[in-house]
C-alpha positions in Angstrom: 25.7 40.8 -63.8 22.9 43.3 -63.8 22.4 47.0 -63.7 21.7 47.0 -67.4 18.5 49.2 -67.2 15.6 49.8 -64.9 12.4 47.7 -65.1 11.9 45.6 -68.3 14.0 47.7 -70.6 17.1 45.5 -70.1 15.3 42.6 -71.8 14.8 44.5 -75.0 18.4 45.7 -75.0 19.6 42.1 -74.6 17.3 40.7 -77.3 18.6 43.2 -79.9 22.3 42.5 -79.2 23.0 38.9 -78.2 21.7 36.0 -80.3 23.5 33.4 -78.3 22.7 32.1 -74.8 22.6 34.8 -72.2 22.9 34.3 -68.5 21.3 37.3 -66.7 21.4 38.1 -63.0 19.5 41.2 -61.8 21.3 44.1 -60.2 19.7 46.6 -57.8 18.9 49.1 -60.6 16.5 46.6 -62.4 14.2 46.8 -59.4 13.8 50.6 -59.4 10.1 51.3 -59.6 9.3 47.6 -59.1 8.8 45.2 -56.3 10.8 42.2 -55.0 10.2 39.3 -55.7 7.4 40.0 -58.1 9.7 41.7 -60.6 11.7 38.4 -61.0 8.5 36.5 -61.9 7.5 39.2 -64.4 10.8 39.2 -66.2 10.9 35.4 -66.3 7.5 35.3 -68.0 8.8 37.9 -70.5 11.8 35.9 -71.5 10.0 32.5 -71.7 11.1 30.6 -74.8 14.0 33.1 -75.5 17.8 32.7 -75.3 17.8 34.7 -72.0 18.2 32.8 -68.8 17.4 34.9 -65.7 19.0 33.3 -62.6 17.9 34.1 -59.1 18.9 31.2 -56.9 18.8 29.1 -60.1 21.2 26.9 -61.9 21.7 26.3 -65.6 23.9 23.7 -67.4 25.5 24.6 -70.7 28.0 22.3 -72.3 28.8 20.5 -69.1 29.4 23.8 -67.2 27.0 24.6 -64.3 26.1 28.2 -63.9 24.8 29.3 -60.4 23.3 32.7 -60.4 21.7 35.2 -57.9 21.9 38.9 -57.1 23.5 38.0 -53.7 22.7 41.3 -51.9 25.2 41.9 -49.1 25.0 40.9 -45.4 26.4 44.3 -44.3 29.0 42.5 -42.2 32.1 43.6 -44.2 33.3 45.7 -41.3 31.6 43.8 -38.5 29.0 46.4 -37.9 25.9 45.3 -39.8 23.4 47.5 -38.0 25.5 50.6 -38.7 26.2 49.6 -42.3 22.6 48.8 -42.9 21.5 52.2 -41.5 24.1 54.0 -43.6 22.8 52.2 -46.7 19.2 52.9 -45.9 19.9 56.6 -45.5 22.2 56.9 -48.5 21.3 54.5 -51.3 18.5 55.0 -53.8 17.6 51.3 -53.5 15.8 51.8 -50.2 13.6 54.6 -51.7 12.8 53.2 -55.2 12.4 49.5 -54.5 9.3 47.9 -53.0 8.6 44.5 -51.4 5.6 42.6 -52.6 2.9 41.7 -51.8 2.3 44.8 -49.6 4.6 47.1 -51.6 6.3 48.7 -48.6 9.7 50.2 -49.1 12.7 47.8 -49.2 14.8 47.7 -46.0 18.4 46.8 -45.4 17.1 43.9 -43.2 15.2 42.6 -46.2 18.3 42.5 -48.4 20.4 40.9 -45.6 17.8 38.1 -45.3 17.7 37.7 -49.1 21.5 37.5 -49.1 21.5 34.7 -46.5 18.9 32.7 -48.4 21.0 33.0 -51.6 24.2 32.1 -49.7 22.5 29.0 -48.2 21.2 28.0 -51.7 24.7 28.4 -53.2 26.2 26.3 -50.4 23.8 23.4 -51.0 24.3 23.5 -54.8 28.1 23.6 -54.5 28.0 20.7 -52.0 26.1 18.6 -54.5 28.2 19.6 -57.5 31.5 18.7 -55.7 30.4 15.1 -55.7 29.9 15.3 -59.5 33.2 17.0 -60.1 31.3 19.5 -62.3 32.8 22.7 -63.7 31.1 25.6 -61.9 30.7 29.3 -62.7 29.1 31.5 -60.1 27.4 34.7 -61.3 26.3 37.4 -58.9 25.7 41.1 -58.9 27.2 42.0 -55.6 30.9 41.3 -54.9 32.1 38.3 -52.8 35.2 40.0 -51.4 36.5 43.4 -50.1 39.2 43.0 -52.8 36.6 44.1 -55.3 36.1 47.5 -53.5 38.0 50.4 -55.1 41.0 51.5 -52.9 39.5 54.9 -51.9 36.4 53.2 -50.5 38.1 50.2 -48.8 37.2 51.5 -45.3 34.0 53.3 -46.3 31.1 51.9 -44.3 28.8 52.1 -47.4 31.1 49.6 -49.1 29.3 47.0 -47.0 26.4 47.4 -49.4 28.7 46.5 -52.3 30.6 43.5 -51.1 30.4 40.8 -48.5 33.4 39.1 -46.9 33.0 35.7 -48.5 36.6 34.9 -49.2 36.6 31.6 -47.3 33.3 30.6 -49.0 34.7 31.4 -52.4 37.9 29.4 -51.7 36.0 26.4 -50.5 33.5 26.6 -53.4 36.2 25.4 -55.9 34.2 27.2 -58.6 36.3 27.8 -61.7 35.1 31.4 -62.0 33.1 33.8 -59.9 31.8 36.8 -62.0 30.2 39.8 -60.4 29.1 43.4 -61.1 27.9 46.3 -59.0 31.3 48.1 -58.6 32.5 50.3 -61.4 36.1 49.3 -61.7 37.5 46.1 -63.2 39.0 43.3 -61.2 40.6 40.0 -62.0 42.1 38.1 -59.0 42.1 34.6 -57.4 40.7 33.4 -54.1 42.0 29.8 -53.7 41.5 28.2 -57.1 38.6 30.4 -58.1 39.1 33.3 -60.5 37.1 36.4 -59.5 36.3 38.7 -62.4 34.5 42.0 -62.7 34.5 43.9 -66.1 32.0 46.8 -65.8 31.2 49.1 -68.7 30.3 51.9 -66.3 27.5 54.5 -66.5 26.5 55.9 -70.0 27.9 59.3 -69.0 30.8 57.8 -66.9 32.2 54.9 -69.0 35.0 52.7 -67.5 37.9 53.4 -69.8 39.4 50.0 -68.9 36.3 48.0 -69.8 37.1 45.0 -72.1 34.2 44.6 -74.5 35.5 41.5 -76.1 36.6 39.7 -72.9 36.6 35.9 -73.3 36.9 33.6 -70.3 38.0 30.1 -70.9 36.4 27.6 -68.5 
């Protein structure tokens, strides 16, 4: 679910710890000091012929389960004020100082991430539509959260929370995905939207570990 390390360091960390198939979706931190979308291609080249599968608007089938993955940056509409929320994020978050956009390598803007979000959401919608006809088991993996329910209580009305989650509850319910797994927030969540189980199980920062992190969590599909 991303935010493992900056740059390419996450790949080496994964390689030394997980011998089985790994589904990897980039978080915002992986892009620090790098450019979107070039960094995605760079990492995909690095993991070619390995057990690591980096998904950015990509799908992967393992044992009859279809995994749909993307970072899914937010649309800043969580409180119905996308311009205000986007401005707040630009002024506050490190993302908009440390991430560039290729090929001109200008600074990332909140408008950029909102556009990327919409492209990912449209892709998810099309994939889900096709998979419904196949009655396939679907797991969606994103970095950003699909619901305000994944925002910690003290920040439920904080405008900056619109950079952590989007109000996609109807979309999640209609997706009929078995599980939707996400990261980005630093508290654990396990709840249902319709028939879809939404799970977040963050380890936390190295110096601020999440005491309720479950290292051996197993999810049955």
